[in-house]
C-alpha positions in Angstrom: -2.8 -6.9 5.3 -2.7 -7.8 1.6 -3.2 -5.7 -0.9 -3.4 -5.9 -4.4 -4.7 -4.3 -7.8 -6.3 -7.1 -8.2 -9.7 -8.8 -7.6 -9.5 -11.6 -6.2 -6.6 -13.0 -4.0 -5.1 -16.4 -4.5 -5.4 -19.0 -2.9 -8.6 -17.2 -0.9 -11.9 -16.6 -0.9 -13.3 -13.3 -0.5 -16.1 -13.7 2.7 -16.9 -10.1 2.5 -16.9 -6.8 0.9 -16.6 -4.1 3.6 -16.2 -1.2 2.1 -14.2 1.0 -1.1 -11.9 2.1 1.3 -8.9 5.4 -0.2 -5.9 7.3 1.1 -5.2 10.8 -0.1 -2.2 12.8 0.2 -1.0 16.1 -1.6 2.3 16.2 -1.3 4.1 20.0 -2.4 7.0 20.5 -4.4 10.2 22.9 -3.7 10.8 26.1 -5.7 14.5 24.4 -5.9 13.0 21.4 -7.2 11.0 23.4 -9.3 14.3 24.8 -11.1 16.2 21.8 -11.5 13.5 20.2 -13.0 12.7 22.5 -15.3 16.5 22.3 -16.1 15.8 18.9 -16.7 12.8 19.9 -19.2 15.4 21.4 -21.0 17.6 19.4 -21.6 16.0 15.5 -21.1 16.4 12.8 -18.7 14.7 12.0 -15.5 14.1 14.5 -12.7 13.9 12.2 -9.7 13.6 14.8 -7.0 9.7 14.9 -8.8 10.6 11.2 -8.5 10.9 11.4 -4.8 8.0 13.4 -4.1 5.8 10.8 -6.3 6.8 8.0 -4.8 6.6 9.4 -1.2 3.2 10.5 -1.7 2.5 7.1 -3.2 3.5 5.4 -0.5 1.8 7.9 2.2 -1.6 7.2 0.1 -1.3 3.3 0.1 -0.6 3.7 4.5 -3.5 5.8 4.1 -5.8 3.2 3.0 -4.6 0.2 4.6 -4.5 1.8 7.7 -8.5 2.6 7.2 -9.0 -1.3 5.7 -7.4 -2.6 8.7 -9.0 0.0 11.3 -12.6 -2.3 9.6 -10.9 -5.5 10.2 -10.0 -6.0 6.9 -7.8 -9.0 5.7 -7.2 -7.8 2.2 -7.8 -4.9 -0.2 -8.5 -6.0 -4.0 -8.9 -3.6 -7.4 -6.4 -0.8 -6.0 -6.1 2.1 -7.8 -4.1 4.8 -7.7 -4.6 8.3 -9.4 -2.3 11.2 -10.4 -3.5 15.1 -10.3 -2.0 18.1 -10.1 -3.7 21.1 -7.9 -3.9 24.2 -6.6 -0.7 26.5 -8.0 1.8 25.9 -7.3 2.4 22.1 -8.7 1.6 20.6 -5.9 0.5 16.6 -6.4 -2.9 15.3 -4.8 -2.4 10.8 -5.3 -5.0 8.6 -4.5 -5.5 5.0 -3.7 -9.1 3.3 -3.5 -9.7 0.1 -3.1 -12.4 -2.7 -1.6 -11.2 -3.8 1.9 -13.0 -7.5 2.3 -12.9 -10.5 4.4 -10.5 -13.8 3.5 -11.0 -17.1 4.3 -8.1 -19.3 3.1 -8.9 -22.1 0.4 -9.0 -25.7 1.2 
């Protein structure tokens, strides 16, 4: 399945817009990673543990969106957008992926 941030797929014509699909995931950051990130915040630099958690959450949200589009028989998801939010009291990260599931035909 083609997944793109653009509103079209080069070389294909969108023949049917199925519906908006989304995938959500909430990832918790454990206390040890939180302490390490706090230290990084003081001295500067990148927090690899947070970056890893954010990447894992993003991939999980995209996979869930892809799965939902597949259940609809979609050939592609266009107009994909990602949103990151902090929720709850304990540093939970919510990632939401949304897009439009579509049917395609190749251009001739």
